C-alpha positions as CSV (number, residue, x, y, z in Angstrom):
1,M,15.8,-10.8,-22.3
2,Y,13.4,-8.1,-21.2
3,F,14.8,-4.6,-21.6
4,A,11.7,-2.7,-22.6
5,S,11.0,-0.9,-19.3
6,D,11.6,-1.0,-15.6
7,N,7.9,-0.6,-15.3
8,G,7.5,-4.1,-16.5
9,G,9.3,-5.9,-13.8
10,P,7.8,-7.9,-10.9
11,V,7.4,-6.8,-7.3
12,P,10.0,-8.0,-4.8
13,P,8.7,-10.6,-2.3
14,Q,9.5,-8.3,0.7
15,V,6.9,-5.9,-0.6
16,L,4.3,-8.6,-1.1
17,D,5.0,-9.9,2.4
18,R,4.6,-6.5,3.9
19,L,1.3,-6.0,2.1
20,A,0.0,-9.3,3.4
21,T,1.0,-8.2,6.9
22,A,-0.7,-4.9,6.5
23,N,-3.8,-6.7,5.3
24,A,-4.6,-8.1,8.8
25,G,-7.4,-6.5,10.7
26,H,-8.5,-2.9,10.6
27,A,-6.7,0.4,10.5
28,D,-7.6,4.1,10.4
29,A,-8.2,5.4,6.9
30,Y,-6.7,8.3,4.8
31,G,-3.2,8.1,6.2
32,A,-4.1,8.2,9.9
33,D,-2.9,4.6,10.4
34,A,0.2,3.7,12.4
35,L,2.1,2.3,9.4
36,S,1.7,5.6,7.4
37,Q,3.0,7.6,10.4
38,E,5.9,5.2,10.7
39,V,6.8,5.6,7.0
40,T,6.7,9.4,7.3
41,A,9.1,9.2,10.2
42,R,11.4,6.9,8.3
43,L,11.5,9.0,5.2
44,R,12.3,12.1,7.3
45,A,15.2,10.1,8.8
46,L,16.4,8.9,5.5
47,F,16.4,12.4,4.0
48,E,17.8,13.9,7.2
49,A,14.9,16.3,7.2
50,P,12.9,16.0,10.5
51,E,10.5,18.8,9.5
52,A,9.8,17.6,6.0
53,E,6.2,17.1,4.9
54,V,5.7,13.7,3.3
55,F,2.8,12.5,1.0
56,L,2.3,9.2,-0.7
57,V,0.5,8.9,-4.1
58,A,0.1,6.0,-6.5
59,T,1.8,7.2,-9.7
60,G,4.8,9.3,-10.8
61,T,2.6,11.5,-12.9
62,A,0.4,12.3,-9.8
63,A,3.5,13.0,-7.8
64,N,5.0,15.4,-10.3
65,V,1.9,17.3,-11.2
66,L,0.5,17.7,-7.7
67,A,3.9,18.9,-6.5
68,L,4.2,21.4,-9.4
69,S,0.6,22.6,-8.9
70,T,1.5,23.4,-5.3
71,L,4.5,25.4,-6.3
72,C,3.1,27.1,-9.3
73,Q,0.3,29.7,-9.9
74,P,-1.8,29.3,-13.1
75,F,-0.3,32.5,-14.6
76,Q,3.3,31.2,-14.1
77,T,5.5,28.8,-16.2
78,V,7.5,25.8,-15.3
79,F,11.1,25.6,-16.6
80,C,12.1,22.1,-17.8
81,S,14.2,20.4,-20.4
82,P,12.7,19.4,-23.8
83,Q,13.0,15.8,-22.8
84,A,11.4,16.1,-19.4
85,H,8.8,13.5,-18.5
86,I,6.4,16.3,-17.6
87,H,6.7,17.6,-21.2
88,M,6.9,14.4,-23.2
89,D,4.9,11.8,-21.3
90,E,2.2,13.2,-19.0
91,C,-0.5,14.2,-21.5
92,N,-0.6,17.9,-20.4
93,A,-1.3,16.8,-16.8
94,P,1.0,19.6,-15.5
95,E,-1.0,22.2,-17.3
96,F,-4.3,20.7,-16.2
97,F,-3.4,20.4,-12.5
98,T,-1.8,23.8,-12.3
99,G,-4.9,25.4,-13.8
100,G,-3.2,26.4,-17.0
101,A,0.5,27.2,-16.1
102,K,2.6,26.6,-19.2
103,L,5.9,24.7,-19.6
104,T,8.9,26.7,-20.9
105,L,11.5,24.4,-22.4
106,V,15.2,25.2,-21.7
107,P,17.1,24.7,-24.9
108,G,19.7,22.0,-25.0
109,S,19.9,18.4,-24.0
110,D,18.1,16.3,-21.4
111,R,20.5,17.8,-18.8
112,M,20.1,21.6,-18.5
113,S,23.1,23.8,-18.3
114,P,23.1,26.7,-15.8
115,D,23.7,29.2,-18.6
116,A,20.8,28.0,-20.7
117,L,18.5,28.0,-17.6
118,R,19.5,31.5,-16.7
119,A,18.9,32.8,-20.2
120,T,15.5,31.1,-20.4
121,I,14.4,32.5,-17.1
122,L,15.5,36.0,-18.2
123,G,13.5,35.6,-21.3
124,E,10.2,35.3,-19.3
125,E,8.4,37.9,-17.1
126,T,9.2,40.5,-19.7
127,R,5.7,41.4,-20.9
128,G,3.9,42.3,-17.7
129,V,0.4,40.9,-17.4
130,H,0.5,39.9,-21.1
131,G,3.0,37.0,-20.5
132,P,3.6,34.2,-18.1
133,Q,5.4,34.9,-14.8
134,R,8.4,32.9,-13.7
135,G,7.6,29.7,-11.8
136,P,9.4,26.6,-10.6
137,V,12.3,24.8,-12.2
138,S,11.8,21.1,-12.7
139,L,14.7,18.7,-13.0
140,T,14.6,15.0,-13.9
141,Q,17.0,12.5,-12.2
142,V,17.7,10.1,-13.9
143,T,16.8,11.9,-17.1
144,E,14.6,10.5,-19.8
145,Y,17.8,9.8,-21.9
146,G,19.4,7.8,-19.1
147,N,21.8,10.4,-17.9
148,V,22.5,11.5,-14.3
149,Y,23.1,15.0,-13.0
150,G,26.2,15.2,-10.8
151,L,25.8,16.9,-7.4
152,D,27.8,19.9,-8.6
153,D,25.5,20.1,-11.6
154,L,22.4,20.1,-9.3
155,R,23.9,22.7,-7.1
156,A,24.7,25.0,-10.1
157,L,21.2,24.7,-11.4
158,T,19.5,25.3,-8.1
159,A,21.7,28.3,-7.5
160,V,20.4,29.8,-10.7
161,A,16.8,29.2,-9.6
162,S,17.6,30.8,-6.2
163,E,18.9,33.9,-8.0
164,F,15.4,34.5,-9.2
165,G,13.6,33.2,-6.0
166,L,12.2,30.2,-7.9
167,P,11.6,26.8,-6.2
168,V,13.1,23.6,-7.6
169,H,11.2,20.3,-8.1
170,L,13.0,17.0,-8.6
171,D,11.3,14.4,-10.7
172,G,12.8,11.3,-9.1
173,A,11.1,8.4,-10.9
174,R,14.5,6.7,-10.9
175,F,15.8,8.5,-7.8
176,A,17.3,5.3,-6.3
177,N,19.3,4.5,-9.5
178,A,20.7,8.0,-9.5
179,C,21.7,7.8,-5.8
180,V,23.5,4.5,-6.4
181,A,25.2,5.9,-9.6
182,L,26.5,9.0,-7.6
183,G,27.3,7.1,-4.4
184,C,25.5,9.8,-2.4
185,T,22.7,10.0,0.2
186,P,19.2,11.1,-0.6
187,A,19.8,14.3,1.4
188,E,22.9,15.1,-0.7
189,M,20.9,14.8,-3.9
190,T,18.0,16.9,-2.7
191,W,17.8,19.6,-0.1
192,K,21.6,19.8,0.5
193,A,21.8,20.5,-3.3
194,G,19.1,23.1,-3.2
195,V,16.0,21.1,-4.1
196,D,12.7,22.2,-2.5
197,V,10.5,19.2,-3.3
198,A,11.6,15.8,-4.4
199,V,9.8,12.7,-5.7
200,F,11.2,9.5,-4.1
201,G,10.2,7.1,-6.8
202,G,9.3,3.5,-6.1
203,T,7.3,2.1,-9.0
204,K,10.1,1.9,-11.5
205,N,12.3,0.3,-8.8
206,G,10.1,-2.6,-7.9
207,L,7.1,-1.3,-6.0
208,M,3.6,-2.1,-7.1
209,G,2.6,1.5,-7.2
210,V,3.6,4.2,-4.8
211,E,5.7,7.4,-4.9
212,A,6.7,9.7,-2.0
213,V,6.5,13.5,-2.4
214,I,8.8,15.2,0.1
215,F,8.6,18.9,0.8
216,F,11.7,20.1,2.7
217,D,10.1,23.4,3.6
218,P,6.7,22.7,5.3
219,A,5.5,26.1,4.3
220,K,5.7,25.1,0.6
221,A,3.5,22.1,1.3
222,A,0.4,23.8,2.7
223,A,-1.8,23.2,-0.3
224,F,-0.6,19.7,-1.3
225,G,-2.9,17.8,1.0
226,Y,-6.0,19.5,-0.5
227,R,-4.7,19.1,-4.1
228,R,-4.0,15.4,-3.4
229,K,-7.6,14.9,-2.3
230,R,-9.0,16.9,-5.1
231,G,-6.8,15.0,-7.6
232,A,-8.2,11.7,-6.4
233,Q,-4.9,10.5,-5.0
234,L,-5.8,10.4,-1.2
235,F,-6.3,6.6,-0.8
236,S,-8.8,5.7,1.9
237,K,-6.9,2.4,2.5
238,H,-3.7,4.3,2.7
239,R,-2.0,1.6,4.6
240,Y,-1.4,-0.4,1.4
241,L,0.6,2.5,-0.1
242,A,2.5,2.8,3.2
243,A,3.1,-1.0,3.4
244,Q,4.9,-0.9,0.0
245,M,7.0,2.1,1.1
246,A,7.8,0.5,4.5
247,A,9.2,-2.6,2.8
248,Y,11.1,-0.4,0.4
249,L,12.8,1.4,3.3
250,Q,13.4,-1.7,5.4
251,D,17.1,-2.6,5.3
252,D,17.7,-0.2,2.4
253,L,15.8,-2.4,0.0
254,W,15.4,0.7,-2.3
255,R,19.2,0.9,-2.6
256,D,19.7,-2.8,-3.1
257,L,17.2,-3.0,-5.9
258,A,18.8,0.0,-7.7
259,E,22.2,-1.5,-7.3
260,R,21.1,-4.7,-9.0
261,A,19.5,-2.8,-11.9
262,N,22.5,-0.5,-12.3
263,A,24.9,-3.5,-12.2
264,R,23.0,-5.2,-15.0
265,C,23.2,-2.1,-17.1
266,A,27.0,-1.9,-16.5
267,E,27.3,-5.5,-17.6
268,L,25.3,-4.7,-20.7
269,V,27.5,-1.7,-21.6
270,D,30.7,-3.8,-21.1
271,G,29.4,-6.8,-23.1
272,L,28.3,-4.7,-26.1
273,K,31.7,-2.9,-26.5
274,G,32.7,-3.0,-30.1
275,I,29.2,-3.6,-31.3
276,A,27.1,-0.8,-29.9
277,E,27.8,2.9,-29.8
278,P,26.5,4.4,-26.5
279,R,24.4,7.5,-26.9
280,N,24.3,8.3,-23.1
281,D,26.6,8.0,-20.2
282,A,24.8,4.9,-19.0
283,R,25.6,5.7,-15.4
284,A,22.4,4.2,-14.0
285,N,20.0,1.6,-15.4
286,M,19.3,2.8,-18.9
287,L,21.4,2.4,-22.0
288,F,20.8,4.2,-25.3
289,A,23.0,2.6,-27.9
290,A,23.2,2.4,-31.7
291,M,23.7,-1.0,-33.3
292,P,23.5,-2.1,-36.9
293,R,20.0,-3.0,-38.3
294,A,21.1,-6.6,-38.8
295,V,22.0,-6.9,-35.1
296,H,18.6,-5.5,-34.1
297,K,16.8,-7.9,-36.4
298,R,18.8,-10.9,-34.9
299,L,18.1,-9.8,-31.3
300,L,14.4,-9.2,-31.8
301,A,13.9,-12.4,-33.7
302,G,15.7,-14.2,-30.9
303,G,13.2,-13.0,-28.3
304,A,14.8,-9.8,-26.9
305,Q,12.3,-7.2,-25.9
306,Y,13.3,-3.5,-26.1
307,H,12.4,-0.4,-28.0
308,L,14.0,1.4,-30.9
309,W,14.4,5.1,-30.2
310,G,13.4,7.3,-33.1
311,D,14.5,4.8,-35.7
312,S,12.7,2.1,-37.7
313,L,13.6,-1.5,-38.3
314,D,12.2,-1.2,-41.8
315,G,14.9,-0.6,-44.4
316,D,17.4,-2.3,-46.5
317,G,20.8,-1.3,-45.1
318,P,21.9,-4.0,-42.7
319,D,24.8,-1.8,-41.4
320,E,22.7,1.3,-40.8
321,M,23.0,2.2,-37.1
322,L,19.7,2.3,-35.2
323,T,19.4,3.5,-31.6
324,A,17.9,1.3,-29.0
325,R,16.6,2.1,-25.5
326,L,17.6,-0.7,-23.1
327,V,16.3,-0.5,-19.5
328,C,17.4,-2.9,-16.7
329,D,15.1,-3.5,-13.8
330,W,16.0,-5.0,-10.4
331,S,14.9,-8.5,-11.3
332,L,16.9,-8.9,-14.5
333,D,19.0,-12.0,-14.4
334,P,22.7,-11.7,-15.3
335,A,22.1,-14.7,-17.5
336,A,19.6,-12.7,-19.6
337,V,22.2,-10.0,-20.1
338,K,24.7,-12.6,-21.2
339,A,22.2,-14.2,-23.6
340,F,21.5,-10.7,-25.1
341,V,25.2,-10.0,-25.5
342,D,25.9,-13.4,-27.0
343,L,23.0,-13.0,-29.5
344,A,24.2,-9.5,-30.5
345,R,27.7,-10.9,-31.1
346,A,26.4,-14.1,-32.9
347,G,26.8,-12.5,-36.4
């Protein structure tokens, strides 16, 4: 009954098999190997973007901050939500890798509204050389609160950014889960919606450790290769990053894994009806839900693993509603979901 994080799940056998295959013999280093070139071609095909520049890195943080540093000058600011991963969970790495660019938080929830974004953009670049200049807009899909931007939402936000000539970065750590939830293609969720650079996440969806950064306008990618090297993310044995991504792309494994995770979350939502109060739309693989303290104590004592979100198990009121963050990964067995639900209902 492991719902703590999709980072904690195992690696699919297809990925391990492809790594073993890639391990045979010798190959050119630093991305010059044939498999890396194949992966670039396949990602361009998947995203319907034959001119796109593709870069592989090992972590989501590296993908985000190197992309933003390429789009942003040190005297500019990045617009993001207060719950964005780049603000909450990356230890000031965006500021460090951009050389000091600040983050400007767009008021509201984890999903920005176009009006709030426009008002926040208008509030910057008003003090000449004394204040930050407007820089990229960063969106997170799936958001840190488990919600998904619809395609119309994305288009509305990128249209606001376009009004001001600002590029748009998509943090896609759970990119595949969002695609499955929306029933759309990667192209429809990125450049066709106005996104300039997207992170095609793999690590949270079963890969050992690789993310793809995709620039749809090659002109915007000119500095990324240098920044990747300077940021210690250009692997000499690049073929092992490529091997993971190659397996991920083969037969749409990326989509299959996300479908499994999303399906388990849907089963969880359905099973907890009447006990839990959802705090998010739960349209992908993450459920934020409030349950009585007594239910949490029973679940945790019974071996369930998950995190409370801003609440504490300490307290005397058994009926007090405490919010949990429950994340489903590709490997989660339906039987584990049933066991969790049964234990929650056991009282």
